[in-house]
C-alpha positions as CSV (number, residue, x, y, z in Angstrom):
1,M,184.7,30.0,-9.4
2,N,183.0,29.5,-12.6
3,A,179.3,27.7,-12.6
4,F,179.7,24.4,-14.3
5,R,177.9,24.7,-18.0
6,P,176.1,21.8,-19.9
7,D,177.8,23.1,-23.2
8,Q,181.2,23.0,-21.3
9,F,180.8,18.8,-22.4
10,K,183.2,17.8,-24.9
11,P,181.6,15.9,-27.5
12,A,183.7,12.9,-27.5
13,V,183.0,12.6,-23.9
14,F,179.2,13.1,-24.4
15,I,179.3,10.4,-26.8
16,I,180.7,8.0,-24.3
17,F,178.4,8.6,-21.8
18,I,175.5,8.2,-23.3
19,F,176.8,4.8,-24.6
20,L,177.8,3.8,-21.6
21,I,174.3,4.4,-20.3
22,L,172.7,2.9,-23.3
23,Q,174.8,-0.4,-23.0
24,S,174.2,-0.5,-19.1
25,C,170.1,-0.6,-20.5
26,T,170.7,-3.5,-22.4
27,L,171.6,-5.7,-19.9
28,V,168.2,-5.9,-18.5
29,P,167.9,-9.2,-16.2
30,G,165.8,-11.7,-17.7
31,V,165.8,-14.7,-20.2
32,R,166.2,-15.0,-23.9
33,K,165.4,-18.2,-25.9
34,N,166.4,-18.8,-29.1
35,D,165.0,-16.6,-31.3
36,E,164.3,-13.7,-28.7
37,I,168.2,-13.7,-28.5
38,K,169.3,-10.6,-31.0
39,S,170.9,-11.9,-33.7
40,G,174.2,-10.0,-33.4
41,K,174.8,-11.8,-29.9
42,R,173.4,-15.0,-30.9
43,E,175.9,-15.1,-33.8
44,E,178.5,-14.7,-31.1
45,F,177.4,-17.8,-29.2
46,H,177.1,-19.9,-32.7
47,E,180.4,-19.1,-33.8
48,L,181.4,-20.0,-29.9
49,N,179.8,-23.2,-30.3
50,A,181.2,-23.5,-33.6
51,T,184.7,-23.5,-31.8
52,V,183.9,-25.6,-28.9
53,L,182.4,-28.5,-31.2
54,K,185.5,-28.5,-33.4
55,H,187.4,-29.5,-30.3
56,L,185.3,-31.9,-28.9
57,K,184.3,-33.9,-32.3
58,A,188.7,-34.1,-33.0
59,G,188.8,-35.2,-28.8
60,D,191.5,-32.3,-28.4
61,S,191.1,-32.2,-24.5
62,K,194.4,-29.7,-24.7
63,G,193.0,-27.7,-27.3
64,L,189.7,-27.2,-25.4
65,K,191.2,-26.2,-21.8
66,N,191.3,-22.7,-23.0
67,L,187.6,-22.0,-23.4
68,L,187.1,-23.9,-20.0
69,S,186.2,-21.6,-17.0
70,P,188.7,-21.7,-13.8
71,D,187.1,-24.5,-12.3
72,E,185.9,-26.4,-15.4
73,S,189.6,-26.7,-16.2
74,K,190.7,-28.2,-13.0
75,Q,187.8,-31.4,-13.6
76,Q,189.1,-34.3,-15.4
77,V,187.7,-34.1,-18.5
78,S,189.6,-36.4,-21.0
79,K,187.1,-39.2,-20.6
80,L,183.9,-36.9,-21.1
81,V,185.4,-35.5,-24.2
82,D,186.4,-39.0,-26.3
83,S,182.3,-40.0,-25.3
84,I,181.3,-36.5,-26.6
85,S,184.0,-37.0,-29.4
86,K,182.4,-40.7,-30.4
87,Q,179.1,-39.3,-30.2
88,L,179.8,-36.5,-32.9
89,M,181.4,-38.5,-34.9
90,T,178.6,-40.9,-35.3
91,N,175.9,-38.9,-34.9
92,Q,174.9,-35.0,-36.1
93,Y,174.0,-33.1,-33.4
94,D,171.7,-29.6,-34.1
95,L,171.2,-27.6,-31.8
96,L,168.0,-28.1,-29.6
97,D,167.6,-25.0,-27.6
98,E,169.7,-21.9,-26.7
99,Y,169.2,-19.3,-23.6
100,Y,171.1,-16.1,-23.2
101,V,170.3,-15.1,-19.5
102,I,171.3,-12.0,-17.5
103,N,170.9,-13.1,-14.0
104,K,168.6,-11.6,-11.6
105,Y,169.6,-13.0,-8.4
106,A,173.1,-13.7,-6.7
107,D,172.7,-17.1,-5.8
108,S,170.4,-19.0,-8.2
109,D,167.4,-18.9,-10.4
110,T,165.1,-20.9,-12.3
111,I,163.5,-20.6,-15.9
112,R,159.9,-22.7,-15.0
113,A,158.2,-25.0,-17.4
114,T,155.5,-23.9,-19.0
115,G,152.7,-25.5,-21.4
116,P,150.8,-29.0,-21.8
117,E,153.5,-30.7,-23.4
118,V,154.5,-33.9,-22.0
119,N,158.0,-33.0,-22.5
120,R,158.3,-29.4,-21.4
121,Y,161.1,-28.4,-19.4
122,G,162.7,-25.6,-17.0
123,L,165.9,-24.5,-15.8
124,K,167.2,-24.6,-12.4
125,Y,170.8,-22.8,-12.2
126,P,173.4,-21.5,-9.7
127,Y,174.1,-17.7,-10.4
128,V,178.1,-18.3,-11.8
129,T,178.6,-14.8,-13.4
130,F,175.8,-12.0,-14.4
131,E,175.8,-13.0,-18.0
132,E,175.4,-16.9,-18.7
133,Y,174.6,-18.9,-21.8
134,F,172.9,-22.6,-22.3
135,A,173.2,-24.7,-25.2
136,F,171.8,-27.9,-25.4
137,F,172.1,-30.4,-28.6
138,L,170.3,-33.8,-29.9
139,P,171.6,-36.0,-32.7
140,K,169.1,-35.9,-35.3
141,K,168.4,-39.7,-35.8
142,S,168.6,-42.2,-32.8
143,D,166.5,-44.6,-30.8
144,N,168.9,-43.7,-27.8
145,K,169.7,-39.7,-27.9
146,Y,172.4,-38.3,-25.9
147,M,172.1,-34.4,-25.2
148,L,175.1,-32.6,-24.9
149,G,174.9,-29.8,-22.8
150,L,177.5,-26.9,-23.1
151,I,176.7,-23.9,-20.2
152,Y,179.1,-20.9,-20.6
153,S,179.3,-17.9,-17.8
154,K,181.1,-14.6,-19.0
155,Y,184.5,-13.4,-17.4
156,K,186.6,-10.6,-17.8
157,E,188.8,-12.9,-20.1
158,G,185.1,-13.4,-22.6
159,W,182.8,-16.3,-22.6
160,K,184.1,-19.8,-20.8
161,I,182.6,-23.1,-20.4
162,I,181.4,-23.6,-16.8
163,N,179.8,-27.3,-17.3
164,L,180.4,-29.8,-20.0
165,S,177.8,-32.9,-20.3
166,L,176.6,-35.8,-22.3
167,A,173.4,-38.1,-21.1
168,P,170.6,-39.9,-22.0
169,Y,167.6,-37.7,-23.5
170,T,165.5,-40.8,-25.2
171,V,165.8,-44.5,-24.3
172,E,164.0,-46.7,-27.2
173,G,162.8,-43.2,-29.0
174,K,161.4,-42.2,-25.6
175,T,161.4,-39.4,-23.1
176,G,161.7,-39.7,-19.3
177,P,158.4,-38.2,-18.9
178,E,156.8,-40.2,-22.0
179,W,158.3,-43.6,-20.1
180,Y,157.1,-42.3,-16.7
181,N,153.5,-41.6,-18.4
182,Q,153.9,-45.2,-20.0
183,A,154.7,-46.8,-16.4
184,R,151.7,-44.8,-15.1
185,D,149.5,-46.6,-17.7
186,D,150.8,-50.1,-17.2
187,Y,150.5,-49.9,-13.3
188,D,146.9,-48.6,-13.8
189,K,146.3,-51.5,-15.9
190,T,147.9,-53.9,-12.7
191,N,150.9,-54.6,-15.2
192,Y,153.4,-54.1,-12.8
193,P,156.5,-55.4,-14.7
194,G,156.1,-53.3,-17.5
195,A,155.6,-50.7,-15.0
196,S,158.5,-51.5,-13.4
197,I,160.4,-51.9,-16.8
198,A,159.1,-48.5,-17.7
199,A,159.7,-46.9,-14.7
200,A,163.7,-47.8,-14.6
201,K,163.9,-46.1,-18.2
202,A,162.2,-43.3,-17.2
203,V,164.6,-42.5,-14.3
204,Q,167.2,-43.2,-17.0
205,C,166.7,-40.3,-19.0
206,I,165.0,-38.2,-16.6
207,K,167.9,-35.8,-16.2
208,P,169.6,-35.2,-19.4
209,A,171.6,-32.3,-18.9
210,P,173.0,-30.2,-15.8
211,Y,170.2,-27.7,-14.4
212,W,167.3,-30.0,-16.5
213,E,164.0,-29.9,-15.0
214,Y,161.5,-31.9,-16.0
215,P,158.1,-31.3,-14.0
216,D,157.7,-34.8,-13.6
217,K,161.6,-35.9,-12.3
218,D,160.7,-36.3,-8.9
219,D,157.6,-38.1,-9.1
220,A,159.4,-40.2,-11.7
221,Y,162.4,-40.9,-9.2
222,K,159.3,-41.9,-6.4
223,F,157.0,-44.1,-8.8
224,D,160.6,-45.8,-9.7
225,H,161.0,-47.0,-6.1
226,K,157.0,-47.7,-5.8
227,A,157.4,-50.0,-8.7
228,L,160.3,-52.0,-7.8
229,D,158.3,-53.0,-4.5
230,Y,156.6,-55.3,-7.1
231,F,159.8,-56.9,-8.6
232,R,159.9,-59.0,-5.2
233,Y,156.8,-61.1,-6.8
234,F,159.1,-61.8,-10.1
235,P,162.7,-62.7,-9.0
236,Y,163.6,-63.4,-12.7
237,P,164.2,-66.1,-14.1
238,F,161.7,-68.3,-12.4
239,V,160.3,-71.5,-13.2
240,L,156.7,-72.3,-13.3
241,F,156.8,-75.8,-11.1
242,M,153.4,-76.6,-11.5
243,I,153.5,-77.1,-15.1
244,N,154.9,-80.4,-15.4
245,S,157.4,-79.7,-18.6
246,G,158.6,-76.6,-16.2
247,P,159.4,-73.6,-18.3
248,M,161.2,-70.6,-17.3
249,I,160.0,-67.4,-17.4
250,L,162.8,-65.1,-18.3
251,S,160.8,-61.6,-18.3
252,I,157.6,-59.8,-18.4
253,G,157.9,-56.8,-20.2
254,D,156.2,-54.3,-22.6
255,K,155.8,-54.7,-26.3
256,E,155.1,-51.5,-28.7
257,T,152.4,-52.2,-31.6
258,V,150.6,-49.8,-34.0
259,D,147.9,-50.8,-31.4
260,G,149.2,-49.6,-28.4
261,V,151.6,-51.3,-25.8
262,Y,150.9,-54.6,-24.7
263,P,152.7,-57.0,-22.2
264,V,155.0,-59.6,-23.5
265,V,156.2,-62.9,-21.6
266,T,159.8,-64.0,-22.8
267,Y,160.1,-67.7,-21.5
268,M,162.0,-71.1,-22.0
269,T,161.1,-74.1,-23.1
270,H,162.1,-77.9,-23.0
271,Y,159.8,-78.6,-26.2
272,D,161.7,-77.8,-29.8
273,I,160.2,-74.9,-31.0
274,K,160.4,-76.3,-34.0
275,N,157.7,-78.5,-32.6
276,T,154.9,-75.8,-33.0
277,A,151.7,-77.9,-31.7
278,A,153.5,-79.2,-28.3
279,V,154.6,-75.5,-27.7
280,K,151.0,-74.0,-28.0
281,R,149.7,-76.7,-26.0
282,E,152.0,-75.5,-23.2
283,N,151.5,-72.3,-23.8
284,Q,147.9,-72.8,-22.6
285,E,149.7,-74.0,-19.5
286,V,152.0,-71.0,-19.1
287,N,149.1,-68.4,-20.0
288,K,147.1,-70.0,-16.9
289,Q,149.8,-69.4,-14.7
290,I,150.5,-65.8,-16.0
291,A,146.9,-64.8,-15.2
292,R,147.5,-66.6,-11.9
293,I,150.4,-64.2,-11.1
294,L,149.2,-61.0,-13.0
295,P,145.1,-61.6,-12.6
296,G,144.8,-58.0,-13.7
297,L,146.0,-58.4,-17.1
298,A,142.6,-60.1,-18.5
299,K,140.8,-56.8,-17.5
300,H,142.8,-54.4,-19.5
301,Y,144.4,-56.3,-22.4
302,D,142.6,-58.4,-25.4
303,H,145.9,-60.1,-26.1
304,I,149.3,-60.4,-24.6
305,Y,152.7,-61.6,-26.3
306,Y,154.7,-64.5,-25.8
307,S,158.0,-65.3,-26.8
308,A,159.1,-68.9,-26.4
309,Y,162.8,-70.1,-26.5
310,N,165.1,-72.8,-26.4
311,E,168.3,-71.0,-26.0
312,K,168.3,-68.3,-23.5
313,P,168.6,-64.9,-24.8
314,T,171.5,-62.8,-23.8
315,G,171.2,-59.3,-25.6
316,K,174.6,-60.1,-28.0
317,N,173.1,-63.3,-29.0
318,N,169.5,-63.4,-31.5
319,P,168.9,-67.1,-30.4
320,P,165.4,-68.8,-32.6
321,H,162.0,-68.2,-31.1
322,F,158.5,-69.0,-31.4
323,D,156.1,-66.2,-31.0
324,M,152.4,-66.4,-29.9
325,T,149.5,-63.9,-29.6
326,V,147.3,-64.9,-26.8
327,K,144.1,-63.8,-25.2
328,P,144.8,-63.6,-21.6
329,V,142.8,-66.0,-19.4
330,D,140.5,-64.1,-16.2
331,L,140.6,-66.7,-13.5
332,H,138.3,-63.9,-11.4
333,L,141.2,-63.2,-8.9
334,P,141.7,-60.2,-6.8
335,V,144.8,-58.0,-8.1
336,L,147.8,-57.2,-6.4
337,P,147.2,-54.5,-3.4
338,N,148.1,-50.5,-4.2
């Protein structure tokens, strides 16, 4: 038998052999984010996104079906597609972040949140295929932004969507972590109603996409339950019976101003709001009763806001109201226990 010699390699076979080695070397497990993704691969992903967004904007669930993974194609996505279509028709969406992941483990993996930014986030995702791609989109202009999430895995047939999502990213211009910080600040200043409202808004947008993980997420959920405990002191609406005119408190919340966030008390009065002198006299008593309910306000705020109505606002109507900026009264009472 003749000994095997390297020079017996045919050039074509040798080239293929080297190509396969080089290709395997490029698929090194790890995470590539945004500009870290090679330009050619990134262009491929952007073309894929453009095709998917075209179907979504048109509300074309049938056309989208061929781009869904086997598991995702079994889901009823028509309502979700309709909701996404409305968002895309109303707002111009831009790519926020994208990740190209070559998985290291065959169960799940984590992209950890880093940095001091309040809105830093990580991703905790299950293994589906060896290669995965995450793309997150946000509207350019909106106080109430909904994040569009497109998550793909690479199958033998090519890249397929394994998860399609639309969820709140901001509420009234703030993200979940920003609302959580606001809730903690309100709570520390004994503005418990404001803390409850801010905590509820934090929870509303603390999970804007599948696998998206804010470091504060678990704490925000726990704090929301803690803040809700104080709502038992505020069964809205309630009447201040200790005042002869019987004003009704509708809500106690927050008002954002250029000087910071301050409490705002919304209530109904039996006095005609055009009779501002009478409303102001009554408000002096309202202010004292609010100080009894929330004695900590005077220790932390140099003023609070009041809005007096004759007609109850519903959110759909905008009845006339009389607004006042008032210094809270310090009755030197103990605050609610922690």
